[in-house]
DSSP file (Angstrom, degrees, kcal/mol; ACC not computed):
  #  RESIDUE AA STRUCTURE BP1 BP2  ACC     N-H-->O    O-->H-N    N-H-->O    O-->H-N    TCO  KAPPA ALPHA  PHI   PSI    X-CA   Y-CA   Z-CA
    1    1 A X              0   0    0      0, 0.0     0, 0.0     0, 0.0     0, 0.0   0.000 360.0 360.0 360.0  11.2   -9.7   18.0   74.6
    2    2 A X        +     0   0    0      1,-0.1     2,-0.2     0, 0.0     0, 0.0   0.553 360.0 149.3  -6.0 170.8   -6.5   17.2   76.4
    3    3 A X        -     0   0    0      2,-0.0     2,-0.5     0, 0.0    -1,-0.1  -0.601  46.1-101.5 151.8 148.3   -3.3   18.3   75.1
    4    4 A X        -     0   0    0     -2,-0.2     2,-0.3     0, 0.0     0, 0.0  -0.789  30.6-143.9 -96.3 129.8    0.0   19.2   76.6
    5    5 A X        -     0   0    0     -2,-0.5     2,-0.4     0, 0.0    -2,-0.0  -0.663  11.2-156.8 -88.1 144.3    0.9   22.9   76.8
    6    6 A X        -     0   0    0     -2,-0.3     2,-0.0     1,-0.0     5,-0.0  -0.938  18.4-115.5-120.5 150.2    4.4   24.1   76.2
    7    7 A X     >  -     0   0    0     -2,-0.4     4,-2.0     1,-0.1     3,-0.2  -0.203  26.6-104.3 -79.8 169.5    5.8   27.3   77.5
    8    8 A X  H  > S+     0   0    0      1,-0.2     4,-2.9     2,-0.2     5,-0.2   0.886 118.7  56.6 -60.0 -42.2    7.1   30.2   75.7
    9    9 A X  H  > S+     0   0    0      1,-0.2     4,-2.2     2,-0.2    -1,-0.2   0.889 107.2  49.2 -59.5 -40.3   10.7   29.3   76.2
   10   10 A X  H  > S+     0   0    0      2,-0.2     4,-2.3     1,-0.2    -1,-0.2   0.913 111.1  49.3 -66.2 -43.2   10.2   25.9   74.6
   11   11 A X  H  X S+     0   0    0     -4,-2.0     4,-2.5     2,-0.2    -2,-0.2   0.932 111.8  49.2 -61.0 -46.6    8.5   27.5   71.6
   12   12 A X  H  X S+     0   0    0     -4,-2.9     4,-2.7     1,-0.2    -2,-0.2   0.905 110.4  50.7 -60.0 -41.7   11.4   30.0   71.2
   13   13 A X  H  X S+     0   0    0     -4,-2.2     4,-2.1    -5,-0.2    -1,-0.2   0.901 110.3  49.5 -63.5 -40.9   13.9   27.2   71.5
   14   14 A X  H  X S+     0   0    0     -4,-2.3     4,-1.4     2,-0.2    -2,-0.2   0.911 112.9  46.9 -64.9 -41.8   12.1   25.2   68.8
   15   15 A X  H  X>S+     0   0    0     -4,-2.5     5,-1.5     2,-0.2     4,-0.6   0.917 111.4  51.0 -65.5 -42.5   12.0   28.3   66.5
   16   16 A X  H ><5S+     0   0    0     -4,-2.7     3,-1.1     1,-0.2    -1,-0.2   0.889 105.6  56.2 -61.6 -38.7   15.6   29.1   67.1
   17   17 A X  H 3<5S+     0   0    0     -4,-2.1    -1,-0.2     1,-0.3    -2,-0.2   0.858 106.7  49.6 -62.1 -34.6   16.5   25.5   66.2
   18   18 A X  H ><5S-     0   0    0     -4,-1.4     3,-1.5    -3,-0.2    -1,-0.3   0.594 105.7-134.1 -77.3 -11.0   14.8   26.0   62.9
   19   19 A X  T <<5 -     0   0    0     -3,-1.1    -3,-0.2    -4,-0.6    -2,-0.1   0.799  54.2 -77.9  58.4  31.1   16.8   29.2   62.4
   20   20 A X  T 3 <S+     0   0    0     -5,-1.5     2,-0.3     1,-0.2    -1,-0.3   0.746 103.8 121.1  54.3  27.4   13.6   30.9   61.3
   21   21 A X    <   -     0   0    0     -3,-1.5     2,-0.4    -6,-0.2    -1,-0.2  -0.890  56.6-137.9-120.0 151.4   13.9   29.3   57.9
   22   22 A X        -     0   0    0     -2,-0.3     2,-0.6    -3,-0.1    -3,-0.0  -0.896  13.8-139.4-107.2 137.8   11.6   26.9   56.1
   23   23 A X        -     0   0    0     -2,-0.4    -2,-0.0     1,-0.1     0, 0.0  -0.863  17.2-177.8 -98.9 119.4   12.9   24.0   54.2
   24   24 A X    >   -     0   0    0     -2,-0.6     3,-1.1     3,-0.3    -1,-0.1  -0.060  61.2 -92.4-104.6  30.7   11.2   23.4   50.8
   25   25 A X  T 3  S-     0   0    0      1,-0.3     3,-0.1     2,-0.0    -2,-0.1   0.852  85.4 -48.8  65.7  34.7   13.2   20.3   50.0
   26   26 A X  T 3  S+     0   0    0      1,-0.3    -1,-0.3     0, 0.0     2,-0.1   0.427 102.6 139.0  87.1  -2.6   15.9   22.1   48.1
   27   27 A X    <   -     0   0    0     -3,-1.1     2,-0.5     1,-0.0    -3,-0.3  -0.426  43.3-143.4 -75.5 151.8   13.4   24.1   46.0
   28   28 A X        -     0   0    0     -2,-0.1     2,-0.5    -3,-0.1    -1,-0.0  -0.967   5.6-145.6-116.7 130.7   14.1   27.8   45.3
   29   29 A X        +     0   0    0     -2,-0.5     2,-0.3     0, 0.0    -5,-0.0  -0.833  24.5 177.1 -95.1 129.5   11.2   30.3   45.1
   30   30 A X        -     0   0    0     -2,-0.5     2,-0.1     3,-0.0     3,-0.0  -0.946  26.8-119.1-131.1 151.6   11.7   33.0   42.6
   31   31 A X        -     0   0    0     -2,-0.3     2,-0.5     1,-0.1     0, 0.0  -0.356  44.9 -87.6 -78.4 167.8    9.6   35.9   41.4
   32   32 A X        -     0   0    0     -2,-0.1     2,-0.5     1,-0.0    -1,-0.1  -0.664  36.9-142.0 -80.3 125.9    8.5   36.3   37.8
   33   33 A X        -     0   0    0     -2,-0.5     2,-0.5    -3,-0.0    -1,-0.0  -0.784  16.0-156.2 -89.3 128.1   11.0   38.1   35.6
   34   34 A X        -     0   0    0     -2,-0.5     2,-0.1    22,-0.0    22,-0.1  -0.895  14.8-123.1-109.5 128.8    9.3   40.3   33.1
   35   35 A X        -     0   0    0     -2,-0.5    22,-2.7    18,-0.0     2,-0.5  -0.445  21.4-157.6 -69.5 142.0   11.0   41.4   29.9
   36   36 A X  E     -a   57   0A   0     20,-0.2     2,-0.6    -2,-0.1    22,-0.2  -0.987   1.4-161.0-120.8 127.5   11.4   45.1   29.2
   37   37 A X  E     +a   58   0A   0     20,-3.0    22,-2.3    -2,-0.5     4,-0.2  -0.921  18.1 167.9-114.3 109.9   11.8   46.3   25.7
   38   38 A X  S    S+     0   0    0     -2,-0.6    -1,-0.1    20,-0.2    20,-0.1   0.490  75.8  44.7 -96.1  -5.5   13.2   49.8   25.4
   39   39 A X  S >  S+     0   0    0      2,-0.1     3,-1.7     1,-0.1     4,-0.2   0.731  88.3  76.6-112.3 -27.2   14.0   49.7   21.6
   40   40 A X  T 3  S+     0   0    0      1,-0.3     3,-0.4     2,-0.1    -2,-0.1   0.836 103.5  40.4 -58.5 -34.9   11.0   48.2   19.8
   41   41 A X  T 3  S+     0   0    0     18,-0.4    20,-1.0    -4,-0.2    -1,-0.3  -0.034  91.5  89.3-106.1  31.4    8.9   51.4   20.1
   42   42 A X  S <  S+     0   0    0     -3,-1.7     2,-0.4    18,-0.1    -1,-0.2   0.392  74.1  72.9-107.8   2.2   11.6   53.9   19.4
   43   43 A X  S    S-     0   0    0     -3,-0.4    21,-0.1    -4,-0.2    18,-0.1  -0.937  83.6-111.7-119.3 142.3   11.3   54.1   15.6
   44   44 A X  S    S+     0   0    0     -2,-0.4     2,-0.4    22,-0.1    22,-0.2  -0.254  78.5  46.1 -65.3 154.8    8.6   55.8   13.6
   45   45 A X  E    S-g   66   0B   0     20,-2.2    22,-2.3     2,-0.1     2,-0.4  -0.945  98.8 -28.7 121.8-135.5    6.2   53.7   11.5
   46   46 A X  E     -g   67   0B   0     -2,-0.4     2,-0.4    20,-0.2    22,-0.2  -0.979  43.9-170.8-127.7 136.0    4.3   50.5   12.5
   47   47 A X  E     -g   68   0B   0     20,-2.7    22,-2.6    -2,-0.4     2,-0.7  -0.994  10.8-153.7-125.7 126.1    5.3   47.8   15.0
   48   48 A X  E     -g   69   0B   0     -2,-0.4     2,-0.2    20,-0.2    22,-0.2  -0.886  14.0-141.4-102.5 116.2    3.4   44.6   15.2
   49   49 A X        -     0   0    0     20,-2.5     2,-0.2    -2,-0.7     5,-0.0  -0.499  18.4-140.3 -72.7 141.1    3.6   43.0   18.7
   50   50 A X    >   -     0   0    0     -2,-0.2     3,-1.4     1,-0.1    21,-0.1  -0.674  19.0-118.3-102.6 159.6    3.8   39.2   18.5
   51   51 A X  G >  S+     0   0    0      1,-0.3     3,-1.7    -2,-0.2    27,-0.2   0.829 113.9  64.0 -61.6 -31.8    2.1   36.6   20.8
   52   52 A X  G 3  S+     0   0    0      1,-0.3    -1,-0.3    25,-0.1    -3,-0.0   0.651  93.8  62.2 -69.5 -13.2    5.6   35.5   21.9
   53   53 A X  G X  S+     0   0    0     -3,-1.4     3,-2.2     2,-0.1    -1,-0.3   0.342  73.5 138.4 -90.8   5.8    6.2   38.9   23.4
   54   54 A X  T <   +     0   0    0     -3,-1.7    25,-0.2     1,-0.3     3,-0.1  -0.240  66.6  29.2 -53.1 136.8    3.3   38.4   25.8
   55   55 A X  T 3  S+     0   0    0     23,-4.1    -1,-0.3     1,-0.3    24,-0.2   0.293  90.8 136.2  94.0  -8.3    4.2   39.7   29.3
   56   56 A X    <   -     0   0    0     -3,-2.2    24,-2.0    22,-0.4     2,-0.6  -0.451  50.0-141.6 -76.6 143.4    6.6   42.3   27.9
   57   57 A X  E     -ab  36  80A   0    -22,-2.7   -20,-3.0    22,-0.2     2,-0.5  -0.935  20.2-157.2 -99.4 119.9    6.7   45.9   29.2
   58   58 A X  E     -ab  37  81A   0     22,-3.5    24,-2.6    -2,-0.6     2,-0.5  -0.853   8.8-139.5-101.4 132.1    7.3   48.2   26.2
   59   59 A X  E     - b   0  82A   0    -22,-2.3     2,-0.5    -2,-0.5   -18,-0.4  -0.814  20.4-142.1 -92.2 125.1    8.7   51.7   26.8
   60   60 A X  E     - b   0  83A   0     22,-3.7    24,-2.6    -2,-0.5    25,-1.1  -0.764  10.7-162.2 -98.0 126.2    7.0   54.3   24.7
   61   61 A X  E >   - b   0  85A   0    -20,-1.0     3,-1.3    -2,-0.5    25,-0.1  -0.912   1.6-166.1-106.6 105.8    8.9   57.2   23.1
   62   62 A X  T 3  S+     0   0    0     23,-2.6    27,-2.8    -2,-0.7    69,-0.2   0.237  75.3  84.6 -80.0  16.6    6.5   59.9   22.1
   63   63 A X  T 3  S+     0   0    0     24,-0.3     2,-0.4    25,-0.2    -1,-0.3   0.484  87.9  59.6 -89.4  -4.6    9.2   61.6   19.9
   64   64 A X  S <  S-     0   0    0     -3,-1.3     2,-0.5    25,-0.2    25,-0.1  -0.981  86.5-122.3-126.9 137.4    8.2   59.2   17.0
   65   65 A X        +     0   0    0     -2,-0.4   -20,-2.2    26,-0.1     2,-0.4  -0.655  49.6 167.1 -74.6 120.5    4.9   58.8   15.3
   66   66 A X  E     -gh  45  91B   0     24,-1.6    26,-2.7    -2,-0.5     2,-0.5  -0.994  34.9-157.1-144.5 141.7    4.1   55.1   15.7
   67   67 A X  E     -gh  46  92B   0    -22,-2.3   -20,-2.7    -2,-0.4     2,-0.6  -0.988  14.8-160.8-115.4 127.8    1.3   52.7   15.4
   68   68 A X  E     -gh  47  93B   0     24,-3.7    26,-3.5    -2,-0.5     2,-0.6  -0.944   6.5-154.5-109.7 120.1    1.5   49.5   17.5
   69   69 A X  E     -gh  48  94B   0    -22,-2.6   -20,-2.5    -2,-0.6    26,-0.2  -0.835   8.8-140.8 -96.8 124.2   -0.6   46.6   16.3
   70   70 A X        -     0   0    0     24,-3.1    29,-0.3    -2,-0.6    28,-0.1  -0.473  32.0-104.3 -73.1 154.9   -1.7   44.0   18.9
   71   71 A X        -     0   0    0      1,-0.2    25,-0.5    -2,-0.1    28,-0.2  -0.121  50.2 -64.8 -74.7 174.7   -1.6   40.4   17.6
   72   72 A X  S    S-     0   0    0     26,-0.2    -1,-0.2     1,-0.1    25,-0.1  -0.378  75.2 -89.4 -52.8 133.3   -4.6   38.2   16.7
   73   73 A X        +     0   0    0     23,-0.5     2,-0.3    24,-0.1    -1,-0.1  -0.253  54.9 166.8 -57.7 129.6   -6.5   37.7   19.9
   74   74 A X    >   -     0   0    0     -3,-0.1     3,-1.8    80,-0.1    69,-0.2  -0.949  42.8-108.1-139.8 119.4   -5.4   34.7   21.9
   75   75 A X  T 3  S+     0   0    0     -2,-0.3    69,-0.2     1,-0.2     3,-0.1  -0.146 101.3  29.8 -50.6 137.3   -6.7   34.4   25.5
   76   76 A X  T 3  S+     0   0    0     67,-2.5    -1,-0.2     1,-0.4    68,-0.1   0.209  80.9 132.6  98.8 -13.9   -4.1   35.1   28.1
   77   77 A X    <   +     0   0    0     -3,-1.8    66,-3.0    66,-0.1    -1,-0.4  -0.428  30.8 177.7 -67.5 145.0   -1.9   37.5   26.1
   78   78 A X  E     + C   0 142A   0     64,-0.2   -23,-4.1   -27,-0.2   -22,-0.4  -0.991  10.7 175.3-151.7 145.8   -0.9   40.6   28.1
   79   79 A X  E     - C   0 141A   0     62,-2.2    62,-2.7    -2,-0.3     2,-0.4  -0.970  14.8-150.5-144.8 155.2    1.3   43.7   27.4
   80   80 A X  E     -bC  57 140A   0    -24,-2.0   -22,-3.5    -2,-0.3     2,-0.4  -0.994   6.2-164.4-130.4 140.5    2.2   46.9   29.2
   81   81 A X  E     -bC  58 139A   0     58,-2.8    58,-2.1    -2,-0.4     2,-0.4  -0.991   7.7-173.2-126.6 123.6    3.1   50.2   27.6
   82   82 A X  E     -bC  59 138A   0    -24,-2.6   -22,-3.7    -2,-0.4     2,-0.5  -0.968  24.2-127.4-122.6 129.4    4.8   53.0   29.6
   83   83 A X  E     +b   60   0A   0     54,-3.1    53,-2.9    -2,-0.4   -22,-0.2  -0.631  34.6 164.1 -74.8 119.6    5.5   56.5   28.4
   84   84 A X  E    S+     0   0A   0    -24,-2.6     2,-0.3    -2,-0.5   -23,-0.2   0.463  70.9  36.2-112.9  -7.1    9.2   57.3   29.0
   85   85 A X  E     -b   61   0A   0    -25,-1.1   -23,-2.6    49,-0.1     2,-1.8  -0.835  67.1-155.9-148.6 106.4    9.4   60.3   26.7
   86   86 A X        +     0   0    0     -2,-0.3    49,-0.1    -3,-0.2   -25,-0.1  -0.581  42.2 155.3 -84.0  80.9    6.5   62.7   26.5
   87   87 A X        -     0   0    0     -2,-1.8    44,-2.3     2,-0.2   -24,-0.3   0.294  55.0 -78.9 -93.1-146.2    7.4   64.1   23.0
   88   88 A X  S    S+     0   0    0     42,-0.2     2,-0.3    43,-0.1   -25,-0.2   0.173  94.8  73.2-112.2  13.8    5.7   65.7   20.1
   89   89 A X  S    S-     0   0    0    -27,-2.8     2,-0.3   -25,-0.1   -25,-0.2  -0.931  75.7-113.1-130.3 153.8    4.1   62.7   18.3
   90   90 A X        -     0   0    0     -2,-0.3   -24,-1.6    39,-0.1     2,-0.5  -0.604  20.5-159.0 -80.2 143.4    1.1   60.4   18.8
   91   91 A X  E     -hI  66 128B   0     37,-1.8    37,-3.1    -2,-0.3     2,-0.4  -0.992  12.5-163.8-121.4 121.0    1.7   56.7   19.6
   92   92 A X  E     -hI  67 127B   0    -26,-2.7   -24,-3.7    -2,-0.5     2,-0.5  -0.892  10.3-159.9-111.4 133.0   -1.4   54.6   18.9
   93   93 A X  E     -hI  68 126B   0     33,-3.2    33,-2.5    -2,-0.4     2,-0.4  -0.959  19.4-161.7-110.3 121.1   -1.9   51.0   20.1
   94   94 A X  E     -hI  69 125B   0    -26,-3.5   -24,-3.1    -2,-0.5     2,-0.4  -0.880  18.6-137.4-115.2 133.8   -4.5   49.2   18.1
   95   95 A X        -     0   0    0     29,-2.8     8,-2.1    -2,-0.4     2,-0.3  -0.726  35.2-168.3 -78.3 130.0   -6.5   46.1   18.7
   96   96 A X  B     -K  102   0C   0    -25,-0.5   -23,-0.5    -2,-0.4     6,-0.2  -0.816  33.4-141.9-123.3 161.9   -6.5   44.0   15.6
   97   97 A X  S    S+     0   0    0      4,-2.5   -24,-0.1    -2,-0.3     5,-0.1   0.711 104.7   9.3 -88.0 -24.1   -8.3   41.0   14.2
   98   98 A X  S    S-     0   0    0      3,-0.4   -26,-0.2   -26,-0.1   -27,-0.1   0.177 117.6 -81.1-144.6  18.4   -5.3   39.5   12.5
   99   99 A X  S    S+     0   0    0    -29,-0.3   -30,-0.1   -28,-0.2     3,-0.1   0.300 125.8  37.4  94.4  -9.7   -2.2   41.5   13.7
  100  100 A X  S    S+     0   0    0      1,-0.2     2,-0.7   -52,-0.1   -29,-0.1   0.546  91.5  81.6-142.8 -25.6   -2.8   44.3   11.2
  101  101 A X  S    S-     0   0    0    -32,-0.0    -4,-2.5    -7,-0.0    -3,-0.4  -0.801  70.7-139.3 -95.9 112.3   -6.5   45.1   10.7
  102  102 A X  B     +K   96   0C   0     -2,-0.7     2,-0.3    -6,-0.2    -6,-0.3  -0.399  28.2 171.5 -70.3 142.8   -7.8   47.3   13.5
  103  103 A X        -     0   0    0     -8,-2.1     2,-2.2    21,-0.2    -8,-0.2  -0.984  45.8-103.3-149.5 153.6  -11.3   46.5   14.9
  104  104 A X  S    S+     0   0    0     -2,-0.3    47,-2.4     1,-0.2    20,-0.3  -0.470  74.2 125.4 -79.3  71.4  -13.4   47.8   17.8
  105  105 A X        +     0   0    0     -2,-2.2    50,-2.1    18,-0.3    49,-1.3  -0.034  44.9  95.0-121.1  28.6  -12.8   44.7   19.9
  106  106 A X  E     +Ed 123 155A   0     17,-1.9    17,-2.4    48,-0.2     2,-0.3  -0.935  41.6 176.3-124.3 146.0  -11.4   46.4   23.1
  107  107 A X  E     + d   0 156A   0     48,-2.5    50,-2.0    -2,-0.4     2,-0.3  -0.892  21.5 126.0-132.6 165.5  -13.1   47.5   26.3
  108  108 A X  E     -Ed 120 157A   0     12,-2.3    12,-3.0    -2,-0.3     2,-0.4  -0.993  51.8 -73.2 169.8-175.0  -11.5   49.0   29.4
  109  109 A X  E     -Ed 119 158A   0     48,-2.4    50,-2.4    -2,-0.3     2,-0.5  -0.942  32.4-160.0-114.0 131.2  -11.2   51.6   32.1
  110  110 A X  E     -Ed 118 159A   0      8,-2.7     8,-2.4    -2,-0.4     2,-0.6  -0.956   5.9-172.9-116.1 118.9   -9.7   55.0   31.3
  111  111 A X  E     + d   0 160A   0     48,-3.0    50,-2.0    -2,-0.5     2,-0.3  -0.937   8.7 174.6-113.2 109.1   -8.3   57.1   34.2
  112  112 A X  E     - d   0 161A   0     -2,-0.6     3,-0.3     3,-0.2    50,-0.2  -0.867  46.3 -90.0-112.4 153.3   -7.2   60.6   33.3
  113  113 A X  S    S+     0   0    0     48,-0.8    50,-0.1    -2,-0.3    49,-0.1   0.710 111.6   2.1 -30.3 -73.3   -6.1   63.1   35.9
  114  114 A X  S    S+     0   0    0      2,-0.1    -1,-0.3    -3,-0.0     2,-0.1   0.572 107.4 100.3-102.4  -9.7   -9.3   65.0   37.0
  115  115 A X  S    S-     0   0    0     -3,-0.3    -3,-0.2     1,-0.1     2,-0.1  -0.442  81.2-107.8 -73.1 149.2  -11.8   63.1   35.0
  116  116 A X        -     0   0    0      1,-0.1    -4,-0.2    -2,-0.1    -1,-0.1  -0.452  53.0 -82.6 -66.9 150.0  -13.9   60.4   36.7
  117  117 A X        -     0   0    0     -6,-0.1     2,-0.4    -2,-0.1    -6,-0.2  -0.290  50.8-148.1 -55.5 138.8  -12.9   56.9   35.5
  118  118 A X  E     -E  110   0A   0     -8,-2.4    -8,-2.7    -3,-0.1     2,-0.6  -0.912   8.5-141.8-113.5 137.2  -14.6   56.1   32.2
  119  119 A X  E     -E  109   0A   0     -2,-0.4     2,-0.5   -10,-0.2   -10,-0.2  -0.883  23.7-163.0 -92.8 122.1  -15.7   52.7   31.0
  120  120 A X  E     -E  108   0A   0    -12,-3.0   -12,-2.3    -2,-0.6     2,-0.3  -0.917   8.0-175.1-110.8 130.6  -14.9   52.5   27.3
  121  121 A X  E     +     0   0A   0     -2,-0.5   -14,-0.2   -14,-0.2   -16,-0.1  -0.899  59.6  14.8-123.7 153.3  -16.6   49.8   25.1
  122  122 A X  E    S+     0   0A   0     -2,-0.3     2,-0.3   -16,-0.2    -1,-0.2   0.925  84.9 142.6  51.8  55.6  -16.2   48.9   21.5
  123  123 A X  E     -E  106   0A   0    -17,-2.4   -17,-1.9    -3,-0.2    48,-0.3  -0.818  36.7-170.4-118.2 163.1  -12.9   50.8   20.9
  124  124 A X        +     0   0    0     46,-2.5   -29,-2.8    -2,-0.3     2,-0.4   0.601  63.4  57.9-120.9 -23.1   -9.9   49.9   18.8
  125  125 A X  E     -IJ  94 170B   0     45,-2.6    45,-2.5   -31,-0.2     2,-0.5  -0.939  45.6-169.4-130.7 133.1   -7.2   52.4   19.7
  126  126 A X  E     -IJ  93 169B   0    -33,-2.5   -33,-3.2    -2,-0.4     2,-0.5  -0.978  24.4-164.3-109.1 123.7   -5.4   53.7   22.7
  127  127 A X  E     -IJ  92 168B   0     41,-2.5    41,-2.0    -2,-0.5     2,-0.8  -0.946  21.2-150.1-119.9 125.0   -3.4   56.8   21.9
  128  128 A X  E     -IJ  91 167B   0    -37,-3.1   -37,-1.8    -2,-0.5     2,-0.2  -0.826  37.2-134.2 -82.4 109.7   -0.6   58.4   23.9
  129  129 A X    >>  -     0   0    0     37,-2.7     4,-2.5    -2,-0.8     3,-1.5  -0.493  12.8-113.0 -81.8 132.7   -1.3   62.0   22.8
  130  130 A X  T 34 S+     0   0    0      1,-0.2   -42,-0.2    -2,-0.2   -40,-0.1  -0.279  96.3   4.3 -60.5 144.3    1.6   64.3   21.7
  131  131 A X  T 34 S+     0   0    0    -44,-2.3    -1,-0.2     1,-0.2   -43,-0.1   0.476 129.3  61.5  59.3   5.9    2.4   67.2   24.0
  132  132 A X  T <4 S+     0   0    0     -3,-1.5    34,-0.2    34,-0.2    -2,-0.2   0.662  77.3  86.6-122.2 -44.7   -0.2   66.1   26.5
  133  133 A X     <  -     0   0    0     -4,-2.5     2,-0.3    33,-0.4    -2,-0.1  -0.235  68.6-141.7 -59.5 148.6    0.8   62.6   27.8
  134  134 A X    >   -     0   0    0     29,-0.1     3,-2.2     1,-0.0   -51,-0.2  -0.820  24.9 -90.1-115.0 154.4    3.2   62.6   30.7
  135  135 A X  T 3  S+     0   0    0     -2,-0.3   -51,-0.2     1,-0.3     3,-0.1  -0.394 115.4  32.2 -59.1 133.0    6.1   60.5   31.6
  136  136 A X  T 3  S+     0   0    0    -53,-2.9    -1,-0.3     1,-0.4   -52,-0.1   0.181  82.9 132.3 100.5 -15.5    4.9   57.5   33.6
  137  137 A X    <   +     0   0    0     -3,-2.2   -54,-3.1   -54,-0.1    -1,-0.4  -0.404  35.3 170.0 -64.0 146.9    1.5   57.3   32.0
  138  138 A X  E     -CF  82 160A   0     22,-2.1    22,-3.0   -56,-0.2     2,-0.3  -0.975  29.6-152.9-154.5 166.0    0.8   53.7   31.0
  139  139 A X  E     -CF  81 159A   0    -58,-2.1   -58,-2.8    -2,-0.3     2,-0.4  -0.994   6.6-156.6-142.0 148.2   -1.7   51.1   29.8
  140  140 A X  E     -CF  80 158A   0     18,-2.4    18,-2.5    -2,-0.3     2,-0.4  -0.974  11.4-163.5-118.5 137.0   -2.0   47.4   30.3
  141  141 A X  E     -CF  79 157A   0    -62,-2.7   -62,-2.2    -2,-0.4     2,-0.4  -0.984   4.7-172.4-125.1 136.3   -3.9   45.3   27.8
  142  142 A X  E     -CF  78 156A   0     14,-2.8    14,-2.9    -2,-0.4     2,-0.7  -0.982  23.0-131.5-126.0 133.7   -5.1   41.7   28.5
  143  143 A X  E     + F   0 155A   0    -66,-3.0   -67,-2.5    -2,-0.4    12,-0.3  -0.783  32.4 166.2 -86.4 119.7   -6.6   39.4   25.9
  144  144 A X        +     0   0    0     10,-2.9     2,-0.3    -2,-0.7    11,-0.2   0.329  60.8  12.0-116.5   3.6   -9.8   38.0   27.4
  145  145 A X        -     0   0    0      9,-1.3    -1,-0.1     2,-0.1     9,-0.1  -0.968  60.5-126.5-166.5 175.9  -11.4   36.5   24.4
  146  146 A X        +     0   0    0     -2,-0.3   -73,-0.1   -72,-0.1     8,-0.1   0.289  58.9 128.9-120.2   9.5  -10.9   35.5   20.8
  147  147 A X        -     0   0    0      1,-0.1     7,-0.2   -42,-0.1   -74,-0.1  -0.381  31.5-176.4 -67.5 144.4  -13.8   37.3   19.0
  148  148 A X        +     0   0    0      2,-0.1     2,-0.2    -2,-0.1    -1,-0.1   0.252  45.6 108.9-125.3  10.0  -12.8   39.4   16.0
  149  149 A X  S >  S-     0   0    0      1,-0.1     3,-2.7   -46,-0.1   -46,-0.1  -0.620  85.4 -84.7 -87.7 149.6  -16.2   40.9   15.1
  150  150 A X  T 3  S+     0   0    0      1,-0.3   -45,-0.2    -2,-0.2    -1,-0.1  -0.276 118.5  22.0 -50.4 126.4  -16.9   44.6   15.7
  151  151 A X  T 3  S+     0   0    0    -47,-2.4    -1,-0.3     1,-0.4   -29,-0.2   0.209  86.7 132.4  96.0 -15.2  -18.1   45.0   19.3
  152  152 A X    <   -     0   0    0     -3,-2.7     2,-0.8     1,-0.1    -1,-0.4  -0.405  56.9-134.9 -63.0 148.1  -16.5   41.7   20.6
  153  153 A X        +     0   0    0      1,-0.2   -47,-0.2    -3,-0.1    -1,-0.1  -0.652  51.6 141.5-107.5  75.7  -14.7   42.4   23.8
  154  154 A X        +     0   0    0    -49,-1.3   -10,-2.9    -2,-0.8    -9,-1.3   0.748  63.6  46.9 -87.2 -26.7  -11.5   40.4   23.2
  155  155 A X  E     -dF 106 143A   0    -50,-2.1   -48,-2.5   -12,-0.3     2,-0.4  -0.940  64.2-162.2-119.0 140.3   -9.1   42.9   24.8
  156  156 A X  E     -dF 107 142A   0    -14,-2.9   -14,-2.8    -2,-0.4     2,-0.4  -0.979  13.6-164.0-118.5 134.4   -9.4   44.6   28.2
  157  157 A X  E     -dF 108 141A   0    -50,-2.0   -48,-2.4    -2,-0.4     2,-0.5  -0.943  17.8-161.3-123.5 140.7   -7.3   47.7   28.9
  158  158 A X  E     -dF 109 140A   0    -18,-2.5   -18,-2.4    -2,-0.4     2,-0.4  -0.990  22.8-173.4-111.9 121.3   -6.4   49.6   32.1
  159  159 A X  E     +dF 110 139A   0    -50,-2.4   -48,-3.0    -2,-0.5     2,-0.4  -0.970   7.0 179.4-126.1 127.0   -5.2   53.1   31.1
  160  160 A X  E     +dF 111 138A   0    -22,-3.0   -22,-2.1    -2,-0.4     2,-0.3  -0.989   9.2 156.7-131.4 132.6   -3.7   55.7   33.5
  161  161 A X  E     -d  112   0A   0    -50,-2.0   -48,-0.8    -2,-0.4     4,-0.1  -0.974  34.1-146.7-151.1 140.2   -2.5   59.2   32.8
  162  162 A X  S    S+     0   0    0     -2,-0.3     2,-0.4   -50,-0.2   -50,-0.1   0.260  83.1  73.9 -93.5  14.9   -2.1   62.2   35.2
  163  163 A X  S >  S-     0   0    0    -29,-0.1     3,-2.5   -50,-0.1     4,-0.4  -0.995  92.1-110.2-125.4 129.5   -2.9   64.7   32.4
  164  164 A X  T 3  S+     0   0    0     -2,-0.4    -2,-0.1     1,-0.3   -52,-0.0  -0.353 104.7   5.2 -57.1 126.6   -6.5   65.2   31.1
  165  165 A X  T 3  S+     0   0    0      2,-0.3    -1,-0.3    -4,-0.1   -32,-0.2   0.570  90.5 127.1  75.7   9.1   -6.6   63.8   27.6
  166  166 A X  S <  S+     0   0    0     -3,-2.5   -37,-2.7   -34,-0.2   -33,-0.4   0.837  80.4  23.5 -68.1 -32.6   -3.1   62.5   27.8
  167  167 A X  E    S-J  128   0B   0     -4,-0.4     2,-0.3   -39,-0.2    -2,-0.3  -1.000  77.9-168.7-132.0 135.0   -4.2   59.1   26.7
  168  168 A X  E     -J  127   0B   0    -41,-2.0   -41,-2.5    -2,-0.4     2,-0.4  -0.850  15.2-150.3-120.2 158.0   -7.4   58.5   24.8
  169  169 A X  E     +J  126   0B   0     -2,-0.3     2,-0.3   -43,-0.2   -43,-0.2  -0.987  31.4 167.8-126.1 118.4   -9.4   55.3   23.9
  170  170 A X  E     -J  125   0B   0    -45,-2.5   -45,-2.6    -2,-0.4   -46,-2.5  -0.884  31.4-118.7-134.8 161.0  -11.4   55.6   20.6
  171  171 A X        -     0   0    0    -48,-0.3   -48,-0.1    -2,-0.3     2,-0.1  -0.536  44.0 -89.2 -91.6 161.7  -13.3   53.6   18.0
  172  172 A X              0   0    0     -2,-0.2    -1,-0.1     1,-0.1   -68,-0.0  -0.372 360.0 360.0 -65.4 149.8  -12.3   53.2   14.4
  173  173 A X              0   0    0     -3,-0.1    -1,-0.1    -2,-0.1    -2,-0.0   0.474 360.0 360.0 -74.5 360.0  -13.8   55.8   12.0
């Protein structure tokens, strides 16, 4: 195997000459900037999230009764909802078949404070519960399929809350 060994001093000199920097041919590496929407979910009523808002972090104000409709399933869509005001109204996030019709096409993991993690299947609604949800509770939803029939698993949700029952995942009645 031959090969010439070089000493530590030589290695240090070579590194110093490089100034501990890597040259990527003038390219700049940047992190992903994620949009944050603090106003869309601050009015009572219904808000329909669009596919063009994929990647957005929505700040949830539980002082207003609100239903948030997820868009028609398209693989790759993702959204995050974070409770920033644990108020006196429910905020419901619904999986829909067409942007307005709720259907049980969501599955996911629900982590509430002392409860063991629950796997929830065939649900349509994630609800931030009034007077129970805490600031910082959140859910992420990812579109993993395009099925729109009852029981299809088109959306996957990760749901975290440090208060038992602060966020629920339920099926349509």
